[in-house]
C-alpha positions as CSV (number, residue, x, y, z in Angstrom):
1,X,112.9,137.9,188.8
2,X,112.2,139.4,185.2
3,X,113.6,136.2,183.3
4,X,110.7,134.7,185.6
5,X,108.1,136.6,184.1
6,X,109.4,136.6,180.3
7,X,109.0,132.8,180.4
8,X,105.8,133.2,182.5
9,X,104.5,135.4,179.7
10,X,105.5,132.7,177.1
11,X,104.1,129.6,178.8
12,X,101.0,131.7,178.9
13,X,101.3,132.5,175.3
14,X,101.8,129.3,173.7
15,X,98.9,127.3,176.4
16,X,96.4,130.1,174.3
17,X,97.8,129.1,171.0
18,X,97.5,125.8,172.0
19,X,93.7,126.3,172.8
20,X,92.9,128.1,169.9
21,X,94.3,125.0,167.4
22,X,92.4,122.4,169.5
23,X,89.1,124.9,169.4
24,X,89.7,125.5,165.4
25,X,89.7,121.6,164.6
26,X,87.1,120.8,167.5
27,X,84.8,123.2,165.3
28,X,86.0,121.6,161.7
29,X,85.4,118.2,162.9
30,X,82.1,118.8,164.3
31,X,80.5,121.8,162.5
32,X,76.8,120.2,161.1
33,X,77.1,119.9,157.0
34,X,74.4,120.1,154.5
35,X,72.8,116.8,154.3
36,X,73.6,115.2,150.6
37,X,70.9,112.3,149.7
38,X,73.0,109.6,148.3
39,X,70.6,108.2,144.8
40,X,70.2,104.2,145.7
41,X,69.3,103.5,142.1
42,X,72.7,104.9,140.3
43,X,70.5,103.5,137.2
44,X,68.6,106.8,137.6
45,X,71.9,108.4,135.7
46,X,72.7,105.8,132.7
47,X,73.0,107.7,129.2
48,X,71.8,105.1,127.1
49,X,73.1,106.8,124.3
50,X,76.7,106.8,125.6
51,X,79.0,105.8,122.7
52,X,82.3,105.5,121.1
53,X,83.8,106.8,117.4
54,X,86.3,105.4,115.5
55,X,87.3,106.0,112.1
56,X,88.5,103.1,110.1
57,X,90.5,103.5,107.2
58,X,90.4,100.3,104.3
59,X,91.3,100.3,100.4
60,X,89.3,99.7,97.0
61,X,90.4,95.7,97.3
62,X,89.3,95.1,100.9
63,X,86.0,97.0,100.7
64,X,85.4,95.9,97.4
65,X,85.5,92.2,98.4
66,X,83.0,93.0,101.8
67,X,80.8,94.8,99.5
68,X,80.2,91.7,96.9
69,X,80.6,89.4,100.1
70,X,77.6,91.6,101.0
71,X,75.5,91.2,98.2
72,X,76.1,87.3,97.3
73,X,75.0,86.3,100.5
74,X,71.4,89.4,99.6
75,X,70.7,87.6,96.4
76,X,71.5,84.0,97.4
77,X,67.7,83.5,97.3
78,X,66.9,85.6,94.6
79,X,67.7,85.0,90.6
80,X,69.3,88.4,90.0
81,X,72.9,88.5,89.2
82,X,75.1,91.6,90.1
83,X,78.0,93.1,91.4
84,X,80.3,95.9,91.9
85,X,84.1,96.9,91.0
86,X,85.8,99.7,92.6
87,X,88.2,101.5,90.2
88,X,88.3,104.9,89.5
89,X,84.5,105.1,90.1
90,X,81.8,102.5,91.3
91,X,80.7,99.7,88.3
92,X,77.7,97.7,88.7
93,X,77.3,94.8,86.3
94,X,74.5,92.3,86.1
95,X,71.7,91.2,84.5
96,X,68.7,92.9,84.2
97,X,65.3,90.9,83.7
98,X,63.5,92.7,80.9
99,X,61.0,91.5,78.5
100,X,60.8,88.2,79.7
101,X,64.6,87.4,79.2
102,X,68.1,89.1,81.0
103,X,70.0,91.7,79.2
104,X,73.8,92.6,80.2
105,X,73.5,95.7,82.5
106,X,76.6,98.8,83.3
107,X,76.7,101.2,85.0
108,X,79.3,103.7,86.1
109,X,78.9,105.6,88.8
110,X,80.4,109.1,90.6
111,X,80.4,108.1,94.6
112,X,79.8,111.6,96.5
113,X,79.6,111.4,100.5
114,X,77.2,113.2,102.4
115,X,77.0,115.2,105.5
116,X,75.2,112.2,107.4
117,X,77.8,109.8,106.1
118,X,75.6,108.0,103.5
119,X,76.7,108.1,99.5
120,X,75.2,109.5,96.5
121,X,76.2,107.7,93.7
122,X,75.7,109.9,90.1
123,X,75.5,107.7,87.0
124,X,78.0,108.7,84.4
125,X,77.5,106.0,81.7
126,X,74.6,103.2,81.6
127,X,73.8,100.6,79.3
128,X,71.7,97.8,79.1
129,X,72.8,95.1,76.3
130,X,72.3,96.7,72.8
131,X,69.1,98.2,73.7
132,X,69.2,101.7,72.9
133,X,67.0,103.1,75.8
134,X,66.8,106.6,77.8
135,X,69.0,106.5,80.6
136,X,66.2,107.1,83.0
137,X,63.9,104.7,82.0
138,X,67.1,101.8,82.2
139,X,67.2,103.3,85.8
140,X,63.2,103.0,86.5
141,X,63.8,99.3,85.5
142,X,66.6,98.9,87.6
143,X,64.3,100.3,90.4
144,X,61.5,97.7,89.2
145,X,63.3,94.8,89.0
146,X,66.9,94.7,90.2
147,X,66.7,93.1,93.7
148,X,68.6,96.1,96.0
149,X,68.4,96.4,100.1
150,X,66.1,98.3,102.0
151,X,69.0,101.2,102.6
152,X,69.8,101.1,99.2
153,X,67.0,104.0,96.6
154,X,67.2,104.2,92.8
155,X,66.8,107.6,91.8
156,X,65.7,107.5,88.1
157,X,64.2,111.2,87.9
158,X,68.2,112.1,89.3
159,X,69.6,109.1,87.4
160,X,71.3,108.0,90.6
161,X,71.2,105.8,93.3
162,X,71.4,106.4,97.5
163,X,73.1,104.2,99.6
164,X,71.9,105.2,103.0
165,X,75.0,103.4,105.1
166,X,74.0,105.3,108.0
167,X,70.5,103.0,108.3
168,X,72.2,99.9,107.5
169,X,70.8,97.1,110.2
170,X,74.1,95.8,111.9
171,X,73.4,93.0,114.3
172,X,76.0,94.3,116.5
173,X,74.0,97.9,116.9
174,X,77.0,99.0,115.2
175,X,76.4,102.5,113.3
176,X,78.3,103.0,110.3
177,X,79.0,106.0,108.0
178,X,81.3,107.2,105.2
179,X,84.2,109.6,105.9
180,X,86.1,109.8,102.1
181,X,85.5,107.9,99.8
182,X,87.7,108.8,97.2
183,X,88.9,106.0,95.0
184,X,91.6,107.7,93.0
185,X,93.8,108.0,95.7
186,X,92.4,104.7,97.4
187,X,91.5,106.9,100.7
188,X,88.4,105.2,101.6
189,X,87.8,105.5,105.8
190,X,84.7,104.6,107.3
191,X,83.2,106.1,110.8
192,X,81.8,103.1,113.4
193,X,80.0,104.5,116.5
194,X,80.1,102.0,119.2
195,X,77.3,102.7,121.7
196,X,78.5,101.1,125.0
197,X,75.7,99.0,126.1
198,X,76.4,96.5,122.9
199,X,79.2,95.9,125.2
200,X,77.8,95.2,128.2
201,X,78.8,98.4,129.4
202,X,77.2,100.7,132.1
203,X,78.0,104.0,132.1
204,X,76.9,106.4,134.5
205,X,76.4,110.3,134.0
206,X,76.8,112.9,136.8
207,X,73.4,114.6,137.2
208,X,72.8,118.2,135.9
């Protein structure tokens, strides 16, 4: 009789446990949740400024060839002629039109990298043929008569040339800036910013 009551009690407990489990599962499945609105226009969250950044290292020789290839194309339809040599410093050589003629031009410049990735070329030495002219006057002639890209500015008062690398207009919409420019150590690094939209990548961001 005692064994029968014990078996009956265990059966009732098991039944209650099973009912409790079923009730909890039912609550979890059918309990009302907060309604979440899903946007039908995911482009609302498109980050147009999203991009990746790469640092590319190069050598004086490779960069020198690239610079002069650009200069040759830039001067193709002009009467000007000059080139750049990268050695221990930046050496600009060419011809400067003065007094209805042209005279040899030679400038040695020290490159200084700016925080925004541009370069300031500080004048070390300068000469225009056999003419004895003040350095600032020669820089004024360079600014007035020598054809240069829009992103290159000659500042005669400071005897320097501002190379706004970050403002270069590149067809691919990539953005370039200078990370390191140590000519003596042959350590040159360029930072390239690649916008995702240039590659046709739609990047969705999570709304705030």
